N, C-alpha and C positions, 0 to 999 in steps of 0.2 A: 443506606447504600447496600446493594446486593453484593454477594461474593464475586459475581461475574464482573461487576463494575470495578470493584477494588482490584481484582486480578488484572483487568484491562489497564487501569491507571498505573499499577505497579509495572506492568510490562512496558507501557509508554515511557515511564520514567527511566527504566533500565536502557531502553533504546536511545533515548535522548542523551544519556550520559556516556554512551559508547561512541567514541570518536570515529572508529572504523565504519560503523553502520551509518552514522550521520554523514560521513564523507561519501559513502556509496549512494545514499538516498539523494544527496545533493547532485552528484554526478548523474544519477538516473533521471532526476527531474530536469536537469540542464539538457541532457540528450533528448528527452521527450519534447521539450520546448523547441529545441533546434529542429527536430524531425517535423513537427507541426509547421514550423516556419518554412522549411525546405519544401514540404508538400503543398504549401499554399502559394509558392512562387509560380509565376506564369510558365517558366521553363524549369521544370523540376529536374534537379540533379540526381538522376537515378543512382549513380554510384555513391554519392554522399548519403542518400536515403537508405541504401542497402547497408552501408557501413554503420550508420546510426542505429538501424534496426538490429544489426549484429551486436553492437555495443550494449544496447538496451537488453537484449536477451542474455548476454553475458552477466550484466549487472544484476538482473533479476535472479539469475541462477545463483550468484554469490550470496544474495540476500536470503534465498530459500535454503541455503546451507548453514545459515547462521542461527544457532539455537535461540538467541534473544529475539530475533526478528520472527522466527517461527512461533515462538510463544506469544508475541504480540498479535500475529495474525489469528492464532487459535483463540486467544482471549477476546479479540474483537468479534470473532464469529460467535462465540458463546454469548457475549453481551447482546449482540444483534438478535440472537435467537430468543433471549429473554424479552427484548423489546417487541419482537414480533408476537410472542405469546401474549404479552400484555395488550397489545393493540387488537389482537384477535378476540380477546376476552371483552374488551371495551366494545368492539363492534358487535359482538354477539348480544351484549346487554342492551344495545341501542336498537335492536331489531324488534 
């Protein structure tokens, strides 16, 4: 296991144990699901769609201010970079 993978798993664990982040993520996912449903309706309720969009922006902003969530995003990005480098190396060797 790479250091990046361990860091990502530790960050995921910390986020999962944090009730405040868990609640924000649940609310965010619920709002996104509702927005998709509203936009799929024949007669879209523009006011509700706008309200949901504002709520989603607010929730995303709150998450971006949380150090545990920021660490998770950073750790996931680092791990993704490792996977990309591995895939690039594999692809180079197959040419």
